[in-house]
VEXDODO-482661 format. One record per residue (C-alpha): x, y, z; residue number from 0. Coordinates in Angstrom, 3 decimals, decimal comma. Last residue first. Layout:
<pts>
         x         y         z  resi
         X         Y         Z   NUM
...
</pts>
This chain:
<pts>
         x         y         z  resi
    12,673    44,437    26,561   223
     9,493    46,193    25,451   222
     8,583    45,508    21,800   221
     9,552    48,360    19,527   220
     6,890    50,838    18,372   219
     8,432    53,054    15,656   218
    10,317    50,143    14,047   217
     7,055    48,143    13,946   216
     5,587    50,742    11,588   215
     4,302    48,467     8,796   214
     1,664    50,495     6,948   213
     0,995    47,824     4,299   212
     2,393    44,378     3,475   211
     2,534    41,732     0,738   210
     0,639    43,415    -2,108   209
     1,067    41,513    -5,379   208
     1,598    43,514    -8,581   207
     0,757    41,484   -11,665   206
     1,628    40,510   -15,231   205
     4,982    42,264   -15,719   204
     5,976    40,990   -12,273   203
     6,123    42,872    -9,004   202
     6,120    41,626    -5,427   201
     4,996    44,347    -3,064   200
     5,894    45,613     0,383   199
     4,703    48,711     2,255   198
     6,780    50,306     5,015   197
     5,607    53,144     7,257   196
     8,176    55,945     7,599   195
     5,354    58,462     8,308   194
     2,023    56,691     8,648   193
    -0,045    55,374     5,739   192
    -3,442    57,011     5,215   191
    -3,977    56,799     1,469   190
    -4,490    53,054     1,028   189
    -8,207    53,141     0,137   188
    -7,920    56,527    -1,592   187
    -8,477    55,389    -5,207   186
   -10,914    52,566    -4,348   185
    -9,218    49,184    -4,729   184
    -7,872    47,335    -7,784   183
    -5,268    45,709    -5,540   182
    -1,969    46,665    -7,168   181
    -3,388    49,903    -8,603   180
    -4,624    50,980    -5,184   179
    -1,268    50,000    -3,712   178
     0,688    52,154    -6,139   177
    -1,737    55,056    -5,662   176
    -1,430    54,904    -1,879   175
     2,344    54,946    -2,209   174
     2,118    58,119    -4,292   173
    -0,415    59,693    -1,919   172
     1,769    59,080     1,120   171
     5,154    59,867    -0,382   170
     8,303    58,058    -1,560   169
    11,434    56,284    -0,423   168
    12,102    53,290    -2,658   167
    13,706    49,999    -1,596   166
    14,669    47,220    -4,008   165
    14,923    43,421    -3,692   164
    16,077    41,444    -6,713   163
    15,081    38,757    -9,187   162
    14,478    41,461   -11,795   161
    15,801    44,929   -11,040   160
    15,640    47,313   -14,022   159
    12,243    46,111   -15,244   158
    10,765    46,520   -11,770   157
    12,070    50,054   -11,311   156
    10,820    51,172   -14,711   155
     7,404    49,591   -14,068   154
     7,128    51,371   -10,739   153
     7,904    54,752   -12,294   152
     5,527    54,246   -15,217   151
     2,725    53,262   -12,842   150
     3,220    56,428   -10,805   149
     3,253    58,557   -13,949   148
     0,080    56,986   -15,301   147
    -1,825    57,207   -12,016   146
    -1,051    60,890   -11,535   145
    -2,147    61,763   -15,065   144
    -5,403    59,797   -14,764   143
    -6,128    60,887   -11,195   142
    -5,814    64,531   -12,271   141
    -3,053    66,667   -10,805   140
    -4,222    69,732    -8,902   139
    -4,979    73,084   -10,550   138
    -7,912    73,896    -8,271   137
    -8,409    71,077    -5,725   136
   -11,157    68,740    -6,976   135
    -8,226    67,419    -8,988   134
    -7,160    65,125    -6,158   133
   -10,118    62,797    -6,642   132
   -11,488    60,470    -3,964   131
   -15,037    61,848    -4,384   130
   -15,639    62,102    -0,629   129
   -12,042    63,072     0,171   128
   -11,988    65,801    -2,466   127
   -15,444    67,029    -1,454   126
   -14,300    67,543     2,140   125
   -11,177    69,336     0,933   124
   -13,290    71,496    -1,392   123
   -15,594    72,394     1,484   122
   -12,618    73,448     3,647   121
   -12,519    71,230     6,707   120
   -10,181    73,695     8,472   119
    -7,537    71,016     9,035   118
    -7,828    69,936     5,389   117
    -7,434    73,495     4,114   116
    -4,513    74,155     6,445   115
    -2,696    70,995     5,373   114
    -3,208    71,827     1,698   113
    -1,779    75,335     2,173   112
     1,706    73,932     2,837   111
     3,427    75,002    -0,395   110
     0,854    73,472    -2,737   109
    -2,863    74,239    -2,483   108
    -3,137    76,018    -5,841   107
    -2,037    72,853    -7,643   106
    -1,833    69,852    -5,357   105
     0,759    67,867    -7,288   104
     0,726    64,228    -6,183   103
     3,957    63,299    -4,428   102
     7,110    62,192    -6,197   101
     7,470    58,656    -7,603   100
     7,834    60,146   -11,106    99
    11,120    61,796   -10,153    98
    12,977    58,517    -9,687    97
    16,342    59,597    -8,272    96
    18,803    56,784    -7,594    95
    20,488    56,752    -4,196    94
    23,932    55,140    -3,908    93
    23,939    52,316    -1,385    92
    26,665    52,493     1,261    91
    24,637    50,313     3,622    90
    24,530    52,119     6,972    89
    24,900    55,662     5,648    88
    22,390    55,016     2,866    87
    19,946    53,673     5,461    86
    20,413    56,811     7,581    85
    20,041    59,102     4,521    84
    16,806    57,612     3,143    83
    14,585    59,902     5,221    82
    16,616    62,965     4,220    81
    16,345    62,094     0,521    80
    12,603    61,435     0,847    79
    12,011    64,752     2,612    78
    14,180    66,515     0,040    77
    11,854    66,126    -2,910    76
    13,261    64,868    -6,239    75
    12,316    61,308    -5,349    74
    14,383    58,570    -3,740    73
    15,411    55,087    -4,867    72
    17,685    52,457    -3,339    71
    19,078    49,519    -5,303    70
    20,068    45,868    -4,942    69
    18,817    45,729    -1,392    68
    20,093    43,110     1,051    67
    18,236    43,453     4,320    66
    20,021    44,089     7,626    65
    19,815    47,873     7,247    64
    16,017    47,937     7,013    63
    15,147    48,435    10,681    62
    18,143    50,684    11,374    61
    17,098    52,957     8,524    60
    13,485    52,893     9,745    59
    14,611    54,052    13,178    58
    16,988    56,737    11,921    57
    14,328    58,124     9,597    56
    11,794    58,252    12,436    55
    14,213    60,340    14,507    54
    14,685    62,690    11,551    53
    10,921    62,979    11,149    52
    10,499    63,863    14,812    51
    13,000    66,702    14,420    50
    11,062    67,836    11,353    49
    12,036    66,705     7,886    48
    12,602    69,339     5,244    47
     9,787    70,985     3,288    46
     9,645    70,832    -0,525    45
     6,203    71,832    -1,758    44
     5,834    70,771    -5,385    43
     5,689    73,094    -8,395    42
     8,973    71,941    -9,887    41
    10,564    72,428    -6,461    40
     8,647    74,838    -4,212    39
     9,971    76,184    -0,914    38
     7,295    75,993     1,757    37
     4,938    78,912     2,063    36
     4,250    81,127     5,078    35
     0,923    82,776     5,963    34
    -0,142    79,963     8,262    33
     2,816    77,792     9,167    32
     3,186    74,289     7,724    31
     5,087    72,150    10,179    30
     8,267    70,450     9,046    29
     8,083    66,937     7,617    28
     7,323    63,652     9,344    27
     9,425    60,870     7,854    26
     9,131    59,789     4,229    25
     6,906    56,870     3,217    24
     8,823    53,698     2,540    23
     8,036    51,394    -0,384    22
     9,802    48,028    -0,326    21
     9,736    46,387    -3,753    20
    10,424    42,695    -4,336    19
    11,005    42,256    -8,063    18
     9,949    39,177   -10,016    17
    12,016    37,298   -12,607    16
    11,274    33,894   -11,154    15
     8,035    33,899    -9,145    14
     7,876    35,479    -5,704    13
     8,025    33,135    -2,748    12
     5,265    32,698    -0,200    11
     6,007    30,419     2,717    10
     5,041    26,784     2,179     9
     2,082    24,941     3,645     8
     2,926    21,256     3,685     7
     1,577    18,793     1,157     6
     1,858    15,108     2,051     5
     1,635    12,211    -0,422     4
    -0,154     9,138     0,733     3
     2,106     6,128     1,387     2
     1,536     3,302    -1,076     1
     0,000     0,000     0,000     0
</pts>
C-alpha cells in the first residue's frame, strides 16, 4: 500500500524574474505655518524633515539595514532624501532619483496650504475626500495623469531589477496610488499610511502583489 503524499504549507516566494519592492513613506516633515509657504521644487512643496521625522528616519534605517537591497530610490523632494540618509549611511547604497514617484501635485494648495485646508474642513477638501479625486483642488493633478506617472515609475524600477529586492522612499499619496493599482481598490483606500511606514509588493509584468501595508514596527519596539 503506497504512502499518501503530504503537502505542507510553504512560505510565499515570488516567481522567477519578479522584483520585491519596499516602499517607505518619508518621515514627518516640518510644520506648515499659516501665511508662510514651503519652498517649491517643480511646483511641489519641498519641506525638510522635522526633528520627529529625523528620529523616524533613523529608526526605519536601522530596521532595514540588515536586508540586502540591490538599489535604493528617492524622489526629487528633500524629505525622501533625508529619510533615506540613515539607510544610505549604513549600507553604502547610492540613491537613484525617480522623479515620477514624487507626491501628487496639489495645484493652488501646494506650499503647505493643503494641510490648512484639510484642518479647516474646507468644502473642497471635504469634497476631495468624498469623491477620492485630487483634482477637486484647483490646478491639482488629475487621477489619470497621476496614475500613469506612478505606474511608469514602478514599471521602470521593476524592469531594471528582476530577481532582486529594491527599496524606494516616496510619499503618502504616491504609495497609496501604487497599492490601489496593485489591488484594484478605491483610489484613496491606502492613502493614510504613517510616516516611515513600510509597504511591500512583489512585481511581475503581469501582476503587482501586495505583501504588506503600513508596517511601523520600528516606531513601536517591543518592550525588553
